[in-house]
Phi, psi and omega in degrees: 000131179300150183302323183281354184300315182298321181282318186269331182084008178205166176261127178287126175236170177215153171280163178303327183282346183239356185297336179295333181295303177291329179299317180288328177291321190257331191228019185311131177085348181285146181243014181247025183264141172236154175255133175265119178268127189246150171262110185301330181292343182259004185289323174072012178211160181296143173243126179241135178269114187227161180301149174271232179258160184304333181280353176289158178305149180309139177062015176290130178240141179245147176283133177238125181269116182267067179167177180291154177269107181287139179299333179294342179280343180279114182257345178198145174239121184235142174299140178236099187256145175286162175284181181302334180274001177091356180259152181271139175270170169305151181284131177289128179274132181270000000 
């Protein structure tokens, strides 16, 4: 269970097109980050699209999983590396 689950009551998730926003806020320059690609049908708990932080683009909504993240929902683990400037790009969808 992620550390913030007890405090927030949900697991923070991101779409491939928006994952760079929290990655750059929290992990800029790190080279040991991986992205967990999930099968939404296997999550087994409600997902609500809710606002992120005030610095995110207007009307940006992030998926929040209101329950534990089952390992069976993880269908792929991919390295998520920053660019030469140390910032993360949107995740390329396979």
